[in-house]
N, C-alpha and C positions, 0 to 999 in steps of 0.2 A: 210183314212183308217190308222187303225192299226193293225199290223202282227205280227204274232209273231212265230218264225222261231226257233225249236230245231237243233240246228250246232253240226254235228259229222265231225269233221275234219279225224279222225281214224288214220291211221297209214301210212309211208312212206312219199309222195310228199304230202297227203292229208288234211296236216295243210297249203301247199305254195298255191294249188292249191283254197283251200275254201278260204283263203284268199283274194284273186282276185274277188272269185265269190260275197262276201259280198262287196267288192269294189265298185263294179259294181252295186251292190244291194242300196247298200246306195246311191248312185250316181242317178240312179233312183228314188226310195226314194223320193229325195231331188227336182229332177224333176217335180212328179207330185202330192205332198202334202202328200204322205204318212209317216207314221211310219213305223218301223221296229223294234222289242225286241229281241236278238238275245239270247240262254241258250243253252250253251254248254255244250257238255255229253261226256263221252268217252264210247268208240266202240272198238273193235278188240285189237290185240297185246299189245297197251295202257291201256284198260280197263283188261285184265289179268295181266298186270305188276301192276297195284295201286290195283286191287281188286281179282284178282285170277278168273275172270268171263268175258266174251267176249260179254256180254250184260246184265251189271245190270241193277238190278229192277230200281232205279234211274234213268238210262237212258231213260225206257220204260214207266218210268211215266213221262221224259218230252217228248217226243215224241207225248204219248198220249193226250197231254193238248195244242199240239203245233199246227198251223193252216197247218202247210207242215214242212218237215225236211229236209234240205240240208245235203248231206252225203260226203265225201271224197274218202277213201279208206280203206280196209281192208288187211293186210299181212305183213309179218315179215318173214325174212329168216331164224330166230333162231327157227321157228316153222315149215316151209316148210320143212327146212334140216332135221328133228328131226321125221322121221315115226312113232316112238314110243310116240311122244307127246300125252299125255291125253287130253289136253283142245287145240284148236285149234282158231285165229283169226276168222276162216269161220266158225265157230260156231255160233259164234257171227254173223253173218251175217242174216244165216237160221233162227237162233231163232228169230230174230227181225223179220224179213219177215212172217214168221210165226204166234208172238205174235200179231203183226199190222195187219194183215189180208192181207197183201199186194198182190194179188191173179194175177195179171196183171203186166207184165213188158213190160213199149213203148220204143222201142229203134229206132228212127230216125237214116234212112242213107241219107245223103244228099252230092252230090258235088258240093264244090263251084267252080264257073267257075276260080278264081285263083289259085286253087290247081288242075285243071284238070290234067295236067302233074304232079305234084308229086305221082299219083295212082299207083302200079304198073302194072296197067291193064291199055290197049291202049287210048288214050283221046279219040277216038270216042265210043268208049264200054261203058264210064263209065259218058260222059257228059250227062246233064238231068236225070243222077239216083235220087231219090227222093221215098222212099218208108218207112216205118215202120212194124219193128217186133213186134209183140205180145205174148210173151213168158206165159206161166202159170209157178205162181211164189213158189206157196206152197204144190204141190202136187208129186206124180209122184216117179220116183227112189232116187230122193236124198233125199224122207222123208219116202221110204218105209223100211220094215224088211230088216236088213242087219246085216251079221254076219262071221263067220267060225267055223267049227265044233271042235269037242274036240281036233284031233288031229293036229289042225291046217295046213291041207292039200286041207282044201274046202273053198273058201270065195262065199256070194250069197248078191246082193242088190237085193230089189223086187219092180219091177214097178206096182203101183195099181192109177187107177183112177176110182171117181165115177161120174154119169151123173150129177151131179150138181156142181162140180168142173170143168165139160169141160163145162159145159152151160153157167157159169158167165163170164168165160174169152172168149168164143166166143161171146156172148154179146156184150162185151167190141170193139172185132175187127170188128163187123159186124158194131156197130153205128160209130165208128172212119172210118170207109170205105165209109160209107154214107158222112161224111163230106170232102172226097178228091175223089179218081178219081170213087169209087161206083166199086173194085174189089178187092175180097176177094180172096187171095191163102191158102187154110188148107194142110198143110205139114206133112205128118205122115207115118208110114211103116206098113200099114195094110193090106200089103202082107204075113205078117211074123207075125206080134205081134196083141194080143187081145185087147192090151190098143187103139194100134191104130185106128183098128176096129169099138169100142168104140166110139172113136174120131170121125170117119167117118162118121157115122150111126146120133151121133147125129147133127154133123153140116150140114148135109143136112135137118135132121127135122128141126133145127134151121133154117137153109136160106129159108123154106118156112112164116118167119114171115118178113122176110125183100127181097121185091120181087126187089125192085129198086137195089142191088147188085147182081153181077156177080159172079160166084162161081167157083172155079175150086178146084182139090185136085191134089197134088202132092207128092210121097216118098219121102222121107229124102234125101235118096242119090242123086237124079235128082235133087233136090231141089240146093244142093250143088254145082251143075254141073252150073245150069242156073242163080243163084245168081253171079256168075263169069263171064257167058257168055253173059249173057243176063240182065243185073240190072235192065237196065228200062222198065224191062216190068212186075214190082212188082210195088204193088201199098201197100196193104196191108197183111201183111202175119202173120197167128195165128197157134202156135206151142205147142207141150207139151214141157216141163221143160228142160229138157237133151238138147233134139233137139234144142231148141229156144238157151241154152248157146252157142252151137256148131256154129250155124248158124249166131249167131249175131258175135260172135268172128270173122267169116270167113269173113261178109259183111263189119265188121270194116277197113281191108283193101281198099275198093273200094275209100272210103274217101281221102286216101293217110296219116291217122295218127289216130291212136286208141285217140288222143288227141283231136281231134274234134266231136265225139261222146256222146252226151248225153243220158240220160235216166228219165224213170218215173215209179214208184212201185206205182201202184195204190188200195186201197182196200176199201172197203162199207165206213169207216170212216177217214181212216189216207191218204197218200200220203207222197211219199219219193223220193228223184228229188236226181241223181247222176248220174257223169262220168264214161263212160262204162271201162275206162283203170284199170288196179290197182293200187296197192301203189308203185309201181316201186321204190322199197329202192336203188336201184343203185342213183338214182338222187336225192333221201332225202338232201335237206338241203344244194344242189346246187343252186338253183334259175336259174334253164334252162328246168322244166317241161313245158308241156303245158297246162296254165290255162284255153282253150277255151270251153271243153268240160262243163266243171267246170261252165261256165258262161252259155252256151247253157241249161246247168242242169237248172240254177236259171230263166233261160227265160219260159223251162216249167211249171217251178212253178209258176210265176207270171201268166201265162195264164191261168194254173189249179184255182187259184183262182179267176180268172173273170178279170182278169188283160190284155185286150188281145193288148192294147196301149202300155202299159208298156214292155209288153213281144216284140213285134214289135219292139220296141224301142233299145231293147237289141240284136235286129238280126242283125236291120242296122247297131249297131255300130261293129258290128262284122264284116259285110261284109263291110266297111268302113275299120277296121284295117286290111283285109286281102288284099283288091286292094292296100293299102298304101304298104304294103310287111313288116307290124311290126308283125314278127313272130317268133316262139322258132325256135333251131336247127331242131328239126324234119319235119318244113316244109322249111326248105330253100332249096334254089336249090345251085347249084355249084357257087361258087364264090358271092353269097347274102349273107348281114349282117343277123345275126341271134339276137336275143333280149332276155333279161333274163326275167324270168316269171313274176317277179315284173313291169316290163316296158312294156309287153304287155297287162297287169290288168289296168297299170294308162292311156296307151291308148285307150283302149277300155272305161275305164270310161269316160274318156275327150271327146266322143263321143256320148255320150249318151245328 
């Protein structure tokens, strides 16, 4: 099979962890008889520095023509620390999601047995955790009308949703739950917000089409608590944009490190795969960042393209690497040796 991947390393540690993901992809392609062609493009701060635009038109064209997009990270302190900056790297990420129609973000949260003691939560709480959060990605408060009044004394951000926008992401979540443990939790704030009431009404109506899936509803503040108290109770969670952003970052600590969390952003015609962690500029260029989230994102990419055996091979390679204790410093126990980013990538690739 010929696979065309748009490669967007981005900022900070993005180039380093993407290099390890492509190393594993190349090894997998060689093992299974595929050919991968990468077309690299700029995004984020790197794109601003080169073109003034965080998501250039050339990058958009490369993404649209690819079979899938593998993305690293966006963000740079010189923009984060300047509240007056008119162009920001994160604008490129939002623009990319909107332009490519990536309306559903899937973030798996899995606790690997060798890492069960790395979580800040008790081992008996997190052991067996395996759920996916489906976050609406192209609407809501991040895309609503925003601004300040002419005296600069009042600011506003508007959250809006249409039924069609809600339905399309709910269907992704229902179908996903149907392939797993058939349990879907809809998270909202329907006791306060009108948009959340529309989410709940739409979910109740859509649930009739999926009688094999058990549906429950949870307010977002309660969900934030229960994800920490009883993470194994969840199978698939679906929620709106901002709630999903916050809850998935909270859930990331369950696994023991942000460096273990992959994600997929799915649209009608395009799909993008990226690690959940940010650009981690403090570690850029030091060869210490955890590449496993990027490698697991590559596994999701393969599975999205229908290459299930190839994706499983990558996941088994991660399992063997963790069992062997070949991990970066974020996952080491006291007295345990830590490995460089590139060394971990080499070890994972060798397990394919």
